[in-house]
N, C-alpha and C positions, 0 to 999 in steps of 0.2 A: 269020742264020739263029738262031732261039731254040735253045738248049740242050735237050735231052731233060729234063734234071732239072728246069729251069723250067717246062716244061709239067705235070710233076707236081702235082697239089694238094697244099700242105701239110697235114701232120696238125694239126687243130685241136688247141689247147692247153687243158686244163683245169685251171685254179689252184686249189686248196683252200688257203684261208687257215687257219692252225692257231696256238694259243697253246700252248706247253709245259704238259702236264698236271701242275701243281702245286698242292698242296692250299691252299687260302684265296685261290689267284690266279685260278681261273676260274669261272664260272658264279656269280657273286657274289650277283647278285639271286636266283638259284634258292637258292643256299645260306641265305640267310635264312628260306626256307620248310621246305627239308629238313636243312639242315646241311651243313657243309663235306665231309664226308667223302662223303656220298651225291651231293652236288653233282660231286665230283670223279669218283666211280663212273660217273655218267650221262654225264660229259663224255668219259671214255674210251670208253664204250661207244658213244656217239652218233658219236664221231670214227672209231674203227676200222670201224664198221658203215658208215658214211658212204663210206670209203675203199673198203672191199671192193665196195660196191654200184657203185662208179665204176670198177672194173677193166674194161677194153674196149680192144680193139685199134683203135679207131676213131678214138681221141684218145689223146693224151699226158696224163699226170697230173703235174701240177707241184705242189710244196707251198711255199707261202710261209710260213715258220715265224718265230717270236717267243718268246723273245729271241733274238739273233742267237748265242749261245754254247750254245744248248740244240738243236741239230741231233741230236745222238746221242740224247737224251731223246726227241725228237718222232720221230725215224725208228723207235727201237724201238716205240713207241705205233703209229704209222700203217703201218709196213710199208714196203716199196719203192715208189719212184715214178721216174718218169724223170728229173725235175729237183728239185732242192732249193734254193730261193733264200731269204736272210734278208730279213725285213721291214726297211725302212728306218726311221730315227727320224722321227716326226710323227704326226699325225692319221690317221684311218683313211682320209680322202680321199687324203693324200699316199701313204700305204703302198698304196693300190689302184691309184693313178695309176702309181705305181713299177713295181708288177708287172705292169701291163697294158702298159707302155712295154718292159719286158724281154721279155716274150712276144712282142709285135710286132717287136721288134729283131730275132728269129729269122726272121722273114718275115711274109707276108701273114697273115690270120686264117683263121676266126674263133677269139677267144679268149673263154673263160668262166671267170666267178668264181663259187666257191661258198664256204660254210663248214663247218663241222663238226658244226652243231647242228641241222640239219634232216633228218631220217633218211628224209623224202619224196624226198629227192634220190637217183633210182635212175639206172642206164644208160638206162633208157626215157625218163626225164624229160631227160637231156643230149640223147639223140637227137632227142627232141621239139624242144627248143631249137635244135639245129643244122638241123633242117627249116626252123624258122620263119626263121631266119638266112639261108637260102637265098634268101628275098624280101622280108626286112626289115633294115634297118641296125642293130637292137638287139634284143634280148630281154630281158624282166623276168620273175622269177619274184616276185611279191609275197608277203610275209608279213602274217598277222593283226595283228601289232604296228605295221604302218605300215612297216616295213622291206622288205628283200628277201631272198631266200635263194638267188637266182641272177641275174647279170647277164651277158649274151652281147653281144659286139660284132664287127662286121666289121672296123673300123679303129679306131685311137686316136680318142679324142674327149674335149673337155675338160669332162667332166661331174661331175667329183667335188669341185670347188672350191665352197665357199658351201653346203654340205650341212650340215644339223644332225644330225650323227651321234648314234645312242643316243636318239633321238626319235621318235616317231610320223609324222613327216612326211619320213622318208628317202626312201621310195618316190615321193611326190608331188614332193620336190623333184628326183629324178633324173628323173622324168618331164618336168618343167618345162625341165631343161638340154637334155634331147633335143629338145624341142619348139622351143627357142629355135635350137638346132643345125640344125633343119630335117631332123632324122632320123626314118626310119619305126620303129616298133617293135611287137612282139605281146608278149602277156602269157600266161604259163603259169598253171594254176590257183593259187589261194593256199592257202599251207601254214603251219604252225606252227613257229617256232623254239622250241628248248626253254631259254627265259629265264626263265619264271615257273612256280609251282607250277601253276597252271592249264592249263599248255601240256602237263603230263603227259596230258591226255586224248587227246593225238595217239598214245599209246602204247598204248591199249586193246588194238588188235588184233595186237600185236607180241609174240609168245609168246618172242622171242630177247632181249626187255628184261628188265633187272633186276626180280625179282618184286615187290620192295615199290613199283615204280611203280604197281600196281593200286589201293595204299593208301598215298599218298604221307605220310601224317601219322601212320602206325602205328608 
């Protein structure tokens, strides 16, 4: 007879990937247009905003942070989380794969991955992703730059190898991997990551964003 505990659905795990907020080491592409100080300010704002928006009892919030010796700095920035895991060495695919494996090691899915640079990721958007995962193997939140701001999986899948990270083909590479794996997936609305000066248009209707984002070259 199955135990009562095994009959209780496991709480979904939402893993937030974050890099410690250090001047000159975050949002380097954005910094070329607005300067390192403003890029850091925006990064800190987007990360703390995203974490706050994702606080919800329907899932656990994990933070996968880097560098490995910067947990205190990152925790001071993002606030409390259900679990903190240091990102391993390797490219983004290796690090994503390791984080997903760590989450599934706890138990069955779903597991979702998000970053700290798309403030369109809210609790409602995550809830929408979870609804889609009830009828699909995966869910993808594509970004306008060709990447993605959210990826959800119902079980571990080998979809991170061979992806051309930091290019405009990341989402398409991921779709191809899912297709080859025979996985079904659904897609969320396309949104903007805050990577380039042009992406600041995503903040036009955000009164809580830094005031200078209304006039990024001012």
